[in-house]
N, C-alpha and C positions, 0 to 999 in steps of 0.2 A: 504494500500500500504506500502510495506516495504521500509523504508528509507535506502539509501546507507550508508555503514559503513564509518564513517568519517576517512579521511586519517590523520595519525599522522605525523606532521612535524619533521624532524630530527635536532639535534644540529649540529654545524659545526664539521668537522673532527678534527680540531685543539683543540676545547674545549673538545671533547669526549676523546682525548688522553692525556690530562694533567694528570700527575701522582698525586695521592692523597698523602697528607702529613701524613705519619705514626704518626708523632708527634702530629698533630692536632687530628687525630683519637684516639690516646692514651689518650688525655686529658679527654675524656668521661670516660674512665676507672679510671682516677685519682680522679674523683668525687665520686667513690664508697666508702661508709663508710669503714674506716679501711685500704684503699689502700695507700701504700707508693709510691709516684711517684718519680722515678729517671729518668723520660723521658724528660719532657719539660724543657727548659732553662728559667724558670720563676723567676724573681727577688724575693727576700724575701719581703713580703708585709710590714713587720714592718719598712722597710727602706723608704717607701714612705713618703714624707714630707707633711702629710695630714693637719696638722694645718696651715702651711704656705700656702698651696694650698687653703684651705678653706678661709683664710683671703684674699688672692689675688682674689679669685673668687667673694667674696662679694664686694670687692672694685671695681673690674673691671665692674661687672654687674650694680652696682648702680651708678658709677661715669663715666663710659665710655661705653655708649650704642652701640658704633660702634663695640664692640667686638661681638655683636649679629647680625651684618650686613654683607653683602658681603664684601670681603676683597681683597687686591691685590694678584694676582696669585703668584708672586714671594715670598710673605711672609711678615710678620710684619717687618718693617724696624728696629725696636729696637732689635728684636730677631736676625735678620741678622747681625747686628753690633756685637752682642755677639758671634755668630757663626764664623764670620770672624776673630775676635780676637783669638778665640780658634784655628781655622785652621791655623792662621799665626804662632802660636807656634808649632803646630803639623807638619807643612810643612816647617818650618824654612825659611819662606819668607812672604812678605806682601800679604795677601789675601784681595781683594776688596769686600766689602759687596755686590756690584752689581753682583758678581760672585756666590753668594749664593742663592740657590732656596730651600725654605722650602717645605718639602713633608709630606705626610700623612704616617709617618713611613719610615724607610729606605727600606722596602719591595717595596713601591711604587717607591722610587728612583731607585731601582734595575730594576724594570719593565720598567720605562721610559728610563733608560740608555740602556737597551737591545734594545729598539725600536729605539734609536738614533744611536748606533754604528754598527748595523748589520741588514741585511734583512733576511727574512725567507729563509732557505736553506743554509745560511752561517754557518761556523764552528767557535765555540767559545771554547777557551782553558780554562780548569778549573782544580783546584787541585783534586787529587784523594787520599783520599776521599773528597767529596764536600758537603757543606751546602745544605740540601735538599730543602730549599726554593729557592735557586738559580737554582737548577736543575728544579724545577717546573716552575719558571719564564722563563728560557731559552727554555724549552720545549713548553710552551704556545706561545712563540714568534716564534716558528718554527725553532729554531737554532739546529745545530748538535753539540753534545758535544764531545770534544776531551780531554782525560785525560792527566794530567801531574803528574807524580809520585813524591815522595819525597825521599830524601836520607840524612841521618844524621839530620833529623828534618827540612830540607830545601827543596825547590822545586828543582827537578832534571833539572836544566837549561842546563846542557851539552846535555842531550837527546833532550830537546825542541829545542835548537839551531840546532842540527843535523837535526831534522825534518824540521825546517824552511829552512835550507840550501837545504834540499832535495826536497823542493817544497810545504810543508804544508803552506796553506794560511789561515790566521785568521785575522778578523777585530778587535778582542779584546781578552783579557785574564782577567778572574775574579780571584781575590785573596782576602782572608780575612787576613788583615795585622797583627793582633795581636791575639794570642790565638784562632786560627781558630776553626771553628765549622764543624766537631766534634773533630778534632784531637789535638787541642790545640797548633798547630804550630805557632811560632812567627817568622816572617821574619826578618832576621838580616840585617845590613846595606850593607853588601857585596851582599846579594841576591837582595835587593832593587836597588842598583846601577846597577847590571847586568840586572835586569828586564828592567830598564829604557833604557839601551843601546840597548837591543834587540827590545824594542818597537819602538825606533827611527830608528834603522837599517832596520827593516822589516815593519815599518809603521802600527803598530796596537795600539789600545787603551788599557789602563790598567784600569779595574774597581776595585777600591780599596775600599773594604767594611771594616769598622773599628768600629763596635759597642762595642767591648770589650776593647778598648784601655785603659780606665781608671781603668780597673779591673786587674792591674798587682800586683804581690806579691813580686817578688824578685828584679828585675831590671826594671827601667823605659824604655818604648819603645824607639826605635831609631826614627830618623826623617822619615816622611812619604814619599811615592813615589813622591808626588808633589814637593819635594825639589830637585829631580833629573831630572824630565822631565815634559814637558807640555802635554804629551800624556796620561793624566790621568783624570778620573772622580772620585772624592773623595766622598764617602758616609759615613754619620754618623747618629747617633740616640741618643735620650734621653731615649729610652725605657729601657735600662739596668742600667741607672744611676739615673733617676728621677721616671718615671712611664710609663709602656707600654701602659696603657689605654688612655693616652693623644694622642698617635699616632702622634708624632712629630719627624721627621727626616730631613735630608737635603742632598743636593748634591752640590758640588762645580764644576763649569764648566765655560769655557770662550769661546768667539768667537761664531762660528756657532753652536757649541754643546749647548751652553747656550740658544740661541734663539729657537732651536729645542725642548729642554726640556721644556721651558716655554709653547710652543704651545701644546705639549703633555699633560702637566699639565692642561691647559685650557680645553682640550678636555675630560680629565678624570674626574675632580671634581671641576673645577674652582679655588679652593684654599683649603688649609688645614684650619680646623676650627680656626677662629680668637681667640676664647676664650682660647683654648689650648695653642696657641702661646703666648698670653698675660700672662698667668699664669707662663709659663717657663721664659719669659723675666723678670717678676717681681722677681722671685727667683734669676736670674743671675745678677740683678741690685745690689744685695748685693755681692760684688766682692769676699769676703772671704768665702761665704757660700758654693759654689760649691767645693772649695778646701777641706774644712773641711768635707763636705758630702762624697766626693769620698775617702778621707782618711778612713772614718769609713766603707765604703763599702769594701775597700780592706782588712781591718782588719777582718771583718766578714767572707768574702768569703775565705780568706786565712786559717782561723781557720777551716772552713768546708772542704776545700781541704785537710787539714791535717787529719781531722777525716775520710774522705773517704779513703785516702791513708792507714791509719792505719787499717781500717776495711777490705780493700781488701787484705792487706799483712797478717793480722792475720787470715782471713777466708780462703783465697785461696793459700797462700804461693806462690810458684814459678809457679803455674798453670796459674795465671793471669799475663800477661805480659803488663806492662804499665809504662810510665814515668810520675810522678806527674807533672801536668801542672804548668806553671809559671804565670798563670793568667786565666781569663775567668770563666766559669761556669761548665766545663765538664771534666770528666775523660774518656779517650778513651783507650781501651785496648783489648787484645786478650785472650780468654779462650781456652786453649788447648783442641782439640778434641771435641769441642762443636759447634753445629749449633745454633747460637743464635736466628735465626728466629723460629726454632723449640722449642727453650727454652722458648720463650715468653709466650706461652699458659700456660705452667706449672708455670711460674713466676706469671702470673695474678691469677692463682688459689691459689698461696701462699700469694697473697696480695701485690705484688710489680710489678712495670712496668719500662721498660727501652726501649731504641731504638736499634734494631738490626743493626749491621754494614752494612748489605746488602742495607739498605735504603739510604746509602750515596755513593753507588757505582756510578762512573762516566764513566764506561767503562774500567777501569783498572783491575788489579788482584782481585779475589774474596775477599770480606770482610766478608764472611759468619761466621767466628769464632770471629768476633769483635763485640763490643757493646759500646754504649755511655751511661754514667751514669752522671746525673746532681746532683751536691751537693749543689745547690744554695738555695733551699727552705726548706730543712729539717734540723733539729737540729742534733748535733753529735750523740745522742742516737738513733735517727730515722735512721740516715745513717748506723750505725752499724746494726740495726735491718733489714733495707732494704737489705743490703749486705748478711746478714744471710739468708734471704728469697730467694734471688737469688741462694745462695749455696744449699739450700734445693731443689730447682727446678732442679739444676744441678745433684744432687744425684739421684733424681727420673728419670731423663733422662738417666743417666748412667746405672741405674738398668734396665730400659726398654730395652736399647740397649744390655746389657749383657744377658737378658732373650731371646731376639730374636736370638742372636748368639748361645745360648745353645740349642735352639729348632730347629735350621736350619740344 
């Protein structure tokens, strides 16, 4: 007797339609021998405080077995004290440790925040271009993306205000406060103050993501949005400053939002690994260490920013339009007459990878001729070689296009 063909169950519509991360996909290419990756924003591994972490891990595991036990959902009280002190400086106001929730990276904080401030079908405003991880998260939450363009390096709040007056309804707006991903935009004090005014006038949340704050090169960042309004959920991370593999981030929230976030955290993973939290708290107990450490990070990444800028100027001249970033890990620019999505295959063949601009589109004007290049992980010589390989791929793409024109 022939058995009936088993029916294959389907995944949910929401899960099936979550966009893939081109950056995560490209990391597989980055492991190919000889490949120079300008794609992912990976911190320089030599900056990881491995000896201090090893000492702290041995001490914690041998002397404090509770770091291997279940832990409070809100996070390690000692670490929350450190984060509250940091946020008090960042926000120019006293932040209560009870308002700090430790998360498994700031990506989890972003996912939980999306679940607290909006329901599926709601519209969330985002900058255009926008961090791909945020677009993934909001898509997974069933939110409708509404782009906000930029003008002179700042969000175009004139246009946003006109839309809000005209009836646009948003429960929240997402922003990367300093050295945005991918475009390197730093919100100035005037923009922050006006965002706060709009949030209070129209009654929406501001989701302020600030993982690159300490990686500034020229001028220190201005006070955060939390210094201007209570309508803000502040997200932070140790991934860019200590080590991403520890997966420790945080979110600052008060009132009903805090309680809702704790409940979502309980439902997601109960708590962030206690050992990871204890290791970072041990490092921060040395009050001068983090200041010295971030000073060295800034010096390293600033030198690599300079190397990248020199390589782009020397190799492409005026064909590559970009403004050297004032911080962060990325150069964001436009290549004249080049479809960077089409360019990627040729670049991979040349032994270099980057992220095409189209991956960061949030519904605004096309970014097809733009690309994001990370300078964080490669040496100055490697950056020059990586840019040379991108240029070689551009030459081949140009030649193919000219050949098609000649034969048409």
